[in-house]
C-alpha positions in Angstrom: 2.7 7.2 13.3 2.4 4.6 10.6 0.8 6.1 7.4 -2.1 7.8 9.3 -2.6 5.0 11.9 -2.4 7.0 15.3 -0.4 5.4 18.0 -2.6 4.6 20.9 -2.5 2.7 24.2 -2.2 -1.0 23.5 -0.8 -0.5 20.0 1.0 -3.5 18.5 4.1 -2.3 16.6 6.7 -4.6 15.2 8.9 -5.2 12.2 8.2 -8.1 9.7 10.9 -8.5 7.3 11.0 -5.3 5.2 7.7 -4.1 6.6 6.8 -1.9 9.7 3.5 -3.1 11.1 1.1 -1.3 13.5 -2.3 -2.4 14.8 -4.3 -0.3 17.2 -7.7 0.1 18.6 -9.3 3.5 19.1 -10.0 3.8 22.8 -12.9 6.1 22.1 -14.7 4.3 19.3 -13.2 0.7 19.5 -12.4 1.1 15.8 -9.7 -1.3 14.6 -6.8 0.4 12.6 -4.0 -1.3 10.8 -1.0 -0.2 8.7 1.9 -1.8 7.0 4.8 0.3 5.4 7.7 -0.8 3.3 10.2 2.1 2.7 12.3 2.2 -0.5 13.8 5.6 0.3 12.7 9.0 1.9 10.2 9.6 -0.9 8.9 6.3 -1.9 7.1 3.7 0.2 4.5 0.9 -0.3 1.7 1.1 2.3 -1.4 -1.0 3.3 -3.9 0.9 5.6 -7.2 -0.1 7.1 -8.9 2.8 8.6 -12.6 3.7 9.2 -13.5 0.2 7.7 -11.7 0.9 4.5 -8.7 -0.9 3.1 -6.3 1.2 1.1 -3.2 0.2 -0.9 -1.0 3.1 -1.9 2.6 4.3 -2.7 4.1 7.5 -1.4 5.9 9.2 -4.3 7.9 12.2 -5.4 5.9 15.2 -6.5 3.5 14.2 -9.3 2.2 17.7 -10.3 -1.4 18.5 -11.1 -1.4 18.1 -14.9 -3.3 14.8 -14.8 -6.8 14.5 -16.2 -9.3 13.4 -13.5 -6.5 13.0 -11.0 -5.4 9.6 -12.2 -2.0 8.4 -13.3 -1.3 5.1 -15.1 1.0 3.0 -13.0 3.0 0.1 -14.3 3.7 -2.8 -12.0 4.6 -6.5 -11.9 5.2 -9.2 -9.3 8.4 -11.1 -9.6 9.1 -11.7 -13.3 5.3 -11.9 -14.3 3.6 -9.8 -16.9 3.5 -6.0 -16.6 0.2 -4.5 -15.6 -0.8 -1.0 -16.4 -3.7 0.5 -14.4 -4.9 3.9 -13.3 -4.1 4.8 -9.7 -5.6 8.0 -8.2 -3.3 10.7 -7.2 -3.4 11.8 -3.5 -4.6 15.3 -2.5 -1.0 16.5 -1.9 0.3 15.2 -5.3 2.9 12.9 -3.5 1.1 9.5 -3.5 -0.8 7.1 -5.7 -3.7 4.9 -4.6 -4.5 1.5 -6.1 -8.0 1.6 -7.7 -10.0 -1.7 -8.1 -11.0 -2.6 -11.7 -12.5 -5.5 -13.7 -9.4 -7.6 -13.4 -7.8 -6.6 -10.1 -9.3 -6.1 -6.7 -7.7 -4.9 -3.5 -8.0 -8.5 -2.3 -6.3 -9.8 -5.4 -3.5 -7.4 -4.9 -3.0 -8.3 -1.3 -2.9 -12.0 -2.2 -0.3 -11.3 -4.8 1.7 -9.4 -2.2 1.5 -12.5 0.0 2.7 -15.0 -2.6 5.5 -13.1 -4.4 8.9 -12.1 -3.5 9.0 -8.5 -5.1 6.8 -5.9 -6.5 8.2 -3.6 -9.2 6.3 -0.3 -9.7 6.8 2.5 -12.2 5.3 5.9 -12.1 6.2 9.3 -13.5 7.1 12.2 -11.2 6.4 15.8 -12.4 8.5 16.7 -15.4 10.7 13.6 -15.1 11.2 10.2 -16.7 9.6 7.1 -15.2 10.7 6.2 -11.7 11.0 2.5 -11.1 11.0 1.1 -7.6 11.6 -2.4 -6.6 10.0 -3.5 -3.3 11.2 -6.5 -1.3 8.1 -8.2 0.0 9.9 -10.3 2.6 7.8 -10.5 5.7 4.5 -9.2 4.2 2.6 -12.5 4.7 3.8 -12.9 8.3 2.9 -9.3 9.1 -0.6 -9.2 7.6 -1.9 -12.8 8.4 -2.8 -12.2 12.1 -5.0 -9.3 10.9 -6.7 -10.7 7.9 -10.1 -11.2 9.5 -10.2 -7.7 11.1 -9.4 -6.0 7.7 -12.1 -8.0 5.9 -9.8 -10.5 4.1 -10.7 -13.7 5.8 -10.7 -15.4 2.5 -6.9 -15.1 2.3 -6.4 -17.0 5.7 
C-alpha cells in the first residue's frame, strides 16, 4: 500500500500530521518494513522507505524523461529558510521519481535528522521539457511518526 510496503496482518497504519505511516512485519521472513509518505499532489510526494534492510528517501515526481547522463538529476532543496543545497539524486526506473544519494556532506541519517528538526522542506527538480518544479512539504508530524521505529530502521543515534 504505502510506497512499496505491502499491507500484512498486524500492520500498524496511522496518520501523523502530514504523514501517512505504515509499519509491518513479513509473516514469512519476519522482515520489518516501514514507510512514511507526505503527499503534495497526485504526482508529487516525499517518501521514506525501509525495505530489505535498506533505507531510502525519495520523491515521486512528474515524468523526468531519459535525457539525463548516468541517470542522475541535480535536485535543489532547503530546510526552512536555510541555505539551498544542490545534489545529484538518482532517477527511478520509471522516470517518475528521484532517490536521495549520500555524498561527502549529507548522509541519509543527516537528511532524516533534518526532517525531524525542521518545519518544511522545499525541493526543486526539472520535469521533462519543463521549467523547474518547486514543491514545499510541510514536515508536521514527521518526528512523531518516525521516532517509534528509529531503532528498527537503523537510526538509533537519532533517538
